[in-house]
BAFI-935340 format. One line per 3 residues: number of its first residue (from 1); for each residue y, x, z of C-alpha. Coordinates in Angstrom, 1 decimal, decimal comma. Layout:
BEGIN
NUM	Y/X/Z | ...
This chain:
BEGIN
1	-83,9/-56,9/-99,2 | -85,1/-53,2/-97,4 | -86,9/-50,8/-98,4
4	-87,8/-47,0/-97,3 | -89,9/-44,2/-97,9 | -91,8/-42,6/-95,0
7	-92,9/-39,1/-95,7 | -96,0/-38,8/-94,0 | -97,4/-35,3/-95,4
10	-96,4/-33,3/-98,8 | -99,0/-35,8/-100,8 | -98,9/-38,6/-98,7
13	-96,0/-41,9/-97,9 | -96,1/-45,0/-96,8 | -92,8/-47,4/-98,3
16	-92,1/-50,1/-95,7 | -90,3/-53,1/-97,0 | -87,9/-55,7/-95,3
19	-87,2/-59,6/-96,7 | -85,4/-61,4/-94,9 | -84,9/-65,6/-95,6
22	-81,9/-64,7/-98,6 | -84,6/-62,7/-100,6 | -87,5/-65,3/-101,7
25	-85,9/-68,3/-100,6 | -84,7/-69,2/-103,9 | -87,3/-68,3/-106,0
28	-89,5/-70,8/-104,0 | -87,7/-73,6/-103,9 | -87,0/-73,5/-108,0
31	-90,8/-73,2/-107,4 | -91,3/-76,0/-106,0 | -88,5/-77,7/-107,2
34	-91,0/-76,7/-110,8 | -94,1/-78,0/-108,9 | -92,2/-81,8/-108,2
37	-91,7/-82,0/-111,4 | -95,6/-81,7/-113,0 | -97,2/-83,1/-109,6
40	-99,2/-86,3/-110,1 | -99,9/-87,4/-106,8 | -101,3/-90,7/-106,0
43	-98,9/-94,2/-105,1 | -95,9/-92,1/-106,7 | -94,6/-91,6/-110,2
46	-94,8/-88,6/-111,8 | -92,1/-86,1/-111,2 | -91,0/-88,7/-108,2
49	-92,8/-87,2/-105,2 | -90,6/-86,7/-102,6 | -89,4/-83,0/-102,1
52	-90,3/-83,3/-98,9 | -94,2/-84,2/-99,9 | -94,4/-81,1/-102,3
55	-92,9/-79,0/-99,6 | -95,8/-79,8/-96,8 | -98,6/-79,6/-99,8
58	-97,9/-77,0/-101,5 | -95,0/-74,7/-99,6 | -97,1/-72,6/-98,0
61	-99,3/-71,5/-100,7 | -96,0/-70,9/-103,1 | -93,9/-68,9/-100,3
64	-97,0/-66,6/-100,3 | -97,6/-66,4/-103,8 | -93,5/-65,5/-104,1
67	-93,3/-63,6/-101,5 | -96,5/-61,2/-102,8 | -95,8/-60,9/-106,0
70	-92,2/-60,1/-105,5 | -93,3/-57,2/-103,0 | -95,7/-55,6/-105,0
73	-93,3/-55,6/-108,1 | -90,4/-54,1/-105,6 | -93,0/-51,8/-104,8
76	-93,7/-51,0/-108,7 | -89,9/-50,6/-109,7 | -89,2/-48,4/-106,6
79	-91,8/-46,1/-107,2 | -90,2/-45,8/-111,2 | -86,5/-45,6/-109,9
82	-87,7/-42,5/-107,4 | -89,8/-40,7/-110,3 | -93,0/-41,1/-107,6
85	-96,4/-39,2/-109,7 | -98,8/-41,3/-108,2 | -102,1/-40,5/-107,4
88	-104,2/-43,4/-107,2 | -102,4/-46,9/-106,4 | -100,4/-48,2/-103,9
91	-102,8/-49,9/-100,8 | -100,9/-52,8/-98,9 | -102,0/-52,5/-94,7
94	-104,0/-55,0/-94,4 | -103,8/-55,4/-91,2 | -100,0/-56,2/-91,2
97	-100,3/-59,1/-94,1 | -102,8/-61,1/-91,4 | -100,4/-60,6/-89,4
100	-97,7/-62,5/-91,5 | -96,6/-66,2/-90,0 | -96,4/-68,3/-92,4
103	-96,0/-71,4/-90,7 | -92,9/-70,5/-89,3 | -91,2/-66,9/-89,6
106	-88,0/-66,3/-92,1 | -88,3/-62,9/-92,3 | -91,6/-60,4/-93,4
109	-92,3/-56,7/-93,3 | -95,1/-55,2/-95,1 | -96,2/-51,4/-95,4
112	-98,1/-49,3/-98,6 | -99,7/-46,2/-98,4 | -99,7/-43,6/-101,2
115	-100,7/-41,0/-102,4 | -98,4/-38,3/-104,2 | -99,1/-35,9/-106,6
118	-98,1/-32,4/-104,7 | -95,4/-29,8/-107,4 | -97,9/-26,8/-108,5
121	-97,1/-24,0/-111,0 | -99,3/-23,1/-114,3 | -98,9/-20,3/-116,3
124	-100,9/-20,0/-119,4 | -100,4/-16,4/-120,0 | -102,3/-13,5/-120,6
127	-103,1/-12,4/-117,5 | -105,3/-15,2/-117,0 | -108,6/-13,7/-118,2
130	-111,6/-16,4/-118,9 | -115,5/-15,2/-119,5 | -117,8/-16,4/-121,8
133	-120,0/-15,9/-124,5 | -121,1/-15,2/-128,0 | -124,0/-15,4/-129,6
136	-124,7/-13,1/-131,8 | -126,5/-13,6/-135,0 | -128,5/-10,4/-135,9
139	-131,7/-9,4/-138,3 | -134,3/-10,7/-136,7 | -132,2/-14,0/-136,0
142	-131,5/-14,3/-140,3 | -135,0/-13,1/-140,8 | -136,6/-16,2/-138,4
145	-134,3/-18,6/-140,6 | -135,3/-17,5/-143,7 | -138,6/-18,3/-142,6
148	-138,3/-21,3/-141,2 | -136,1/-22,4/-144,1 | -139,2/-21,3/-147,0
151	-141,4/-23,0/-145,0 | -139,4/-26,7/-144,6 | -138,9/-26,0/-148,3
154	-142,3/-24,7/-148,7 | -145,3/-26,9/-150,4 | -147,6/-28,7/-147,9
157	-151,6/-29,2/-149,1 | -154,7/-30,4/-146,8 | -157,2/-27,7/-147,0
160	-160,9/-28,8/-145,7 | -160,8/-26,1/-142,0 | -157,7/-24,3/-140,4
163	-156,6/-20,9/-140,8 | -153,9/-19,0/-138,4 | -150,7/-20,1/-138,8
166	-152,0/-23,5/-140,3 | -151,0/-27,3/-138,2 | -153,4/-30,1/-137,0
169	-152,5/-33,3/-137,3 | -154,5/-35,8/-135,2 | -154,6/-37,9/-131,9
172	-155,2/-37,6/-128,5 | -157,2/-39,5/-126,8 | -156,6/-41,5/-123,6
175	-157,4/-44,1/-121,6 | -157,7/-47,6/-121,8 | -155,1/-46,4/-125,4
178	-156,7/-48,4/-128,6 | -154,7/-47,1/-131,3 | -153,3/-43,5/-129,8
181	-150,3/-42,2/-131,6 | -150,0/-39,3/-134,1 | -149,0/-35,7/-133,3
184	-149,2/-31,8/-134,4 | -150,1/-29,3/-133,1 | -148,7/-25,6/-134,8
187	-151,1/-23,2/-134,5 | -148,3/-20,7/-134,6 | -147,2/-21,9/-130,8
190	-151,0/-21,9/-129,4 | -151,2/-18,6/-126,8 | -153,6/-16,1/-129,2
193	-156,7/-15,8/-126,9 | -157,2/-19,2/-127,5 | -156,4/-20,4/-130,9
196	-159,9/-19,0/-132,1 | -160,7/-22,8/-130,8 | -159,2/-24,3/-133,4
199	-159,0/-21,8/-136,8 | -162,6/-23,5/-138,6 | -162,0/-26,9/-137,7
202	-161,9/-29,6/-139,8 | -160,9/-33,2/-139,9 | -163,1/-35,3/-137,5
205	-163,8/-32,4/-135,4 | -162,5/-32,6/-131,3 | -160,7/-29,9/-129,3
208	-161,0/-30,0/-125,7 | -157,8/-28,0/-123,9 | -155,6/-27,6/-121,4
211	-152,3/-27,8/-123,0 | -150,2/-26,1/-119,7 | -152,8/-22,8/-120,8
214	-152,4/-23,3/-124,5 | -149,3/-23,9/-125,0 | -146,5/-21,2/-123,1
217	-143,4/-23,4/-124,7 | -142,7/-26,9/-122,1 | -140,8/-28,2/-124,9
220	-142,9/-27,5/-128,2 | -146,1/-29,2/-125,1 | -144,1/-31,9/-124,2
223	-143,4/-32,8/-127,8 | -146,9/-32,3/-128,7 | -148,6/-34,7/-125,5
226	-145,5/-37,1/-126,2 | -146,5/-40,3/-123,8 | -149,5/-38,2/-122,5
229	-147,1/-35,5/-121,2 | -148,0/-36,5/-117,1 | -151,2/-35,9/-118,0
232	-152,9/-32,9/-116,0 | -155,9/-30,6/-117,2 | -158,1/-30,8/-120,6
235	-156,7/-33,4/-123,0 | -159,4/-34,2/-126,5 | -157,7/-33,8/-129,2
238	-158,8/-35,7/-132,5 | -158,1/-33,9/-135,9 | -157,1/-35,7/-138,4
241	-155,6/-34,0/-141,2 | -155,3/-30,4/-141,2 | -152,4/-29,1/-143,0
244	-150,8/-25,8/-144,4 | -147,2/-24,7/-145,5 | -147,0/-22,4/-148,4
247	-143,4/-20,8/-147,8 | -141,2/-21,3/-150,9 | -139,5/-18,5/-152,3
250	-136,1/-16,5/-152,7 | -134,5/-18,7/-155,4 | -132,5/-20,7/-157,4
253	-134,4/-23,9/-156,5 | -134,7/-22,9/-152,4 | -131,2/-22,8/-153,2
256	-130,1/-25,3/-154,0 | -132,2/-27,5/-152,1 | -130,3/-25,9/-149,1
259	-126,9/-25,8/-150,2 | -126,9/-28,2/-153,7 | -127,3/-27,4/-157,0
262	-125,2/-24,1/-158,0 | -123,4/-23,5/-154,5 | -125,7/-20,1/-154,2
265	-126,4/-18,4/-157,1 | -127,7/-14,9/-156,0 | -130,1/-13,7/-153,0
268	-127,6/-11,7/-151,0 | -124,6/-14,9/-151,7 | -128,5/-17,3/-149,7
271	-128,4/-14,8/-146,8 | -124,7/-14,4/-146,1 | -124,3/-18,4/-146,7
274	-127,1/-18,5/-143,9 | -125,5/-16,0/-141,6 | -122,3/-17,9/-141,8
277	-124,1/-21,4/-141,2 | -125,6/-19,6/-137,9 | -122,8/-18,5/-136,5
280	-120,5/-22,0/-136,7 | -123,3/-23,5/-135,7 | -123,4/-21,3/-132,4
283	-119,9/-21,0/-132,1 | -119,9/-24,5/-131,6 | -122,4/-24,8/-129,6
286	-120,5/-21,9/-127,5 | -117,5/-24,1/-127,6 | -118,1/-25,9/-125,1
289	-119,1/-23,8/-122,2 | -115,7/-21,7/-122,9 | -113,8/-24,8/-122,2
292	-115,9/-25,5/-119,3 | -115,3/-21,6/-118,2 | -111,4/-22,5/-119,1
295	-111,5/-25,5/-117,2 | -113,1/-24,3/-113,9 | -110,7/-21,3/-114,4
298	-107,5/-22,8/-114,1 | -109,2/-25,3/-111,6 | -110,3/-22,4/-109,2
301	-106,6/-20,4/-109,5 | -104,2/-23,0/-109,7 | -104,0/-24,8/-105,5
304	-103,5/-28,3/-105,8 | -103,0/-30,0/-102,1 | -104,1/-33,1/-102,9
307	-104,3/-36,8/-100,1 | -108,3/-36,9/-99,6 | -108,0/-39,4/-96,8
310	-106,1/-41,6/-99,1 | -108,2/-41,0/-102,2 | -111,7/-41,8/-100,3
313	-110,0/-44,7/-99,1 | -108,5/-46,1/-102,7 | -111,6/-45,0/-104,4
316	-113,5/-47,5/-101,2 | -111,1/-50,0/-101,7 | -111,0/-49,9/-106,1
319	-114,9/-50,1/-106,1 | -116,1/-52,5/-103,6 | -120,3/-51,5/-104,8
322	-119,4/-47,7/-104,1 | -121,2/-46,4/-100,6 | -119,4/-44,4/-98,0
325	-122,4/-41,3/-98,7 | -121,5/-42,2/-102,6 | -117,8/-41,3/-102,1
328	-118,5/-38,3/-99,8 | -121,1/-37,0/-102,5 | -119,2/-37,5/-105,8
331	-116,0/-36,5/-104,2 | -115,8/-32,9/-105,2 | -116,9/-33,7/-108,6
334	-114,0/-36,8/-109,1 | -111,1/-34,9/-107,5 | -111,9/-31,3/-109,5
337	-111,2/-33,7/-113,0 | -107,9/-35,2/-111,2 | -107,1/-31,4/-111,4
340	-107,9/-30,7/-114,2 | -105,8/-33,9/-115,4 | -102,7/-32,9/-113,7
343	-102,8/-29,3/-114,6 | -103,1/-30,7/-118,6 | -100,5/-32,9/-118,3
346	-98,9/-29,7/-116,4 | -99,3/-27,6/-119,6 | -98,6/-30,6/-122,3
349	-95,2/-31,5/-120,4 | -94,1/-27,7/-119,9 | -95,2/-27,1/-124,2
352	-93,9/-30,5/-125,2 | -97,7/-30,8/-126,9 | -98,0/-34,4/-127,4
355	-100,5/-36,6/-128,9 | -98,8/-40,1/-131,2 | -100,7/-42,7/-132,4
358	-100,7/-41,0/-136,2 | -102,6/-38,0/-134,8 | -104,9/-40,2/-133,4
361	-106,0/-42,9/-136,5 | -106,2/-39,3/-137,8 | -109,2/-38,6/-135,7
364	-110,7/-41,8/-136,2 | -110,9/-41,4/-140,1 | -111,8/-37,9/-139,7
367	-115,2/-38,9/-137,3 | -116,0/-41,5/-139,8 | -115,9/-39,6/-142,4
370	-117,8/-36,5/-141,2 | -120,5/-39,7/-140,5 | -121,1/-39,3/-143,7
373	-121,7/-36,0/-143,2 | -123,2/-33,9/-146,9 | -123,3/-37,5/-148,7
376	-120,4/-37,6/-148,7 | -118,6/-41,2/-148,8 | -117,6/-43,6/-152,3
379	-114,1/-44,2/-154,0 | -113,8/-47,6/-153,1 | -115,5/-46,5/-149,1
382	-112,8/-44,2/-148,9 | -110,0/-46,5/-150,4 | -110,6/-48,6/-147,4
385	-110,6/-45,8/-144,6 | -107,8/-47,3/-142,7 | -109,6/-50,5/-142,5
388	-112,2/-48,9/-141,0 | -110,4/-46,8/-138,6 | -108,2/-49,6/-137,2
391	-111,4/-51,8/-137,0 | -112,9/-48,9/-135,1 | -109,5/-47,9/-132,6
394	-109,6/-51,7/-131,5 | -113,3/-52,2/-130,4 | -114,2/-52,2/-127,0
397	-110,8/-54,4/-126,4 | -109,0/-50,5/-127,1 | -111,3/-48,5/-125,1
400	-112,5/-46,1/-128,8 | -108,6/-45,7/-128,9 | -107,9/-44,4/-125,5
403	-111,7/-41,9/-125,5 | -110,1/-41,1/-129,2 | -106,6/-40,3/-127,7
406	-107,8/-37,8/-124,9 | -110,3/-36,2/-127,1 | -107,2/-34,9/-129,2
409	-105,1/-34,8/-126,1 | -107,5/-32,5/-124,5 | -108,3/-30,9/-128,2
412	-104,9/-29,8/-128,4 | -104,0/-28,6/-124,8 | -107,4/-26,2/-125,3
415	-106,2/-24,9/-128,3 | -103,1/-24,1/-127,1 | -104,8/-22,3/-124,0
418	-107,6/-20,4/-126,1 | -104,8/-19,6/-128,1 | -102,2/-17,6/-125,1
421	-104,8/-16,1/-122,8 | -106,7/-13,8/-122,9 | -111,0/-15,0/-123,4
424	-113,1/-12,0/-123,1 | -116,5/-13,3/-125,0 | -120,0/-11,1/-124,0
427	-122,0/-10,8/-127,4 | -126,0/-12,4/-126,1 | -128,8/-13,0/-127,7
430	-129,7/-17,2/-128,5 | -132,2/-17,1/-125,6 | -129,9/-15,2/-123,4
433	-127,2/-17,6/-124,2 | -129,4/-20,7/-123,2 | -130,7/-18,8/-120,1
436	-127,1/-18,0/-118,3 | -125,2/-20,8/-119,7
């Protein structure tokens, strides 16, 4: 057997294999003998079928199967031996396969196209600069949050008529809808100039108005309209209840409701704990953006040449339902993901960053505990946490394990990068962040 690599470019090559009869014939003969022992053919006793009959009936299919298996195995062994870093998988030359004369030929030639990962350098140091955002927690935001908490845990009453600051629960009358879903309209979200149309109204009253003009906040408007979100122009809203909230006071009762019994003792402690909670939430929110900026920074600044034509062919072969148009459209996204994966692997190898099985198991346990949130886990459930984690990781044919492994690996790479590069976070308000990011 002769196997050789013909380099086409830095990222593409051909693996060529030539087989002589002596390379495959012993395996073929062995397989035919096995067929002879098991074959059940009319007119012959089991195991007594002449080999000439077996060869005539099964010889060609055995030859094709054995050679294909031998060639595939040799290709992968060669790639492993030469430590070739593949992109995609080897693609056999189908034209050459079609040309094979399986009836009379003794020697066979095969050819596989491969895509290879190029050499590139990755620097993870303070010279690498990543720009991101940090949401500032100012007094205005603290005061808004405190007001929201006081309203959330306040006392709700149902007065007869609506006043400024109330909310109205009712139904949007729609054609053909016998039992419309209930919805709530917070008068604080209604434009000031239109609030007079709602104040003084009571249960049973109907109001005709255009939500697109009276409710400027798109999210609030969509929540109010619900299934009627596509409606245009004026709608008729029938009031069922007027709801009025008397805000809770900043006292021990509120402290206990928000953070748990006796976790906070003074108003100053409560405000500081609220500030910390907001800051933690915003840090989690901006962390996703920072990770994307880190990813983009490395992808944009590290030149990695890819075997584009090979990869497009491989994507077409490995995804039968995908069209050429889809490949062209989605290819930039695919290659960005591929480049980022290559960069992460390079960083991991250079800095001995690994993920062991126990790391994945521990992450599964943490994830399960987090799902119980503030309720916590009972002693009995905690005692069975190993079984819960094992069941989760085995589910979906092991895909859960692979996904969690990738999550842990990605988190470690990101943590390493954050420690070693220069991250500059511009402080912005929550509104500015959502607009910019």
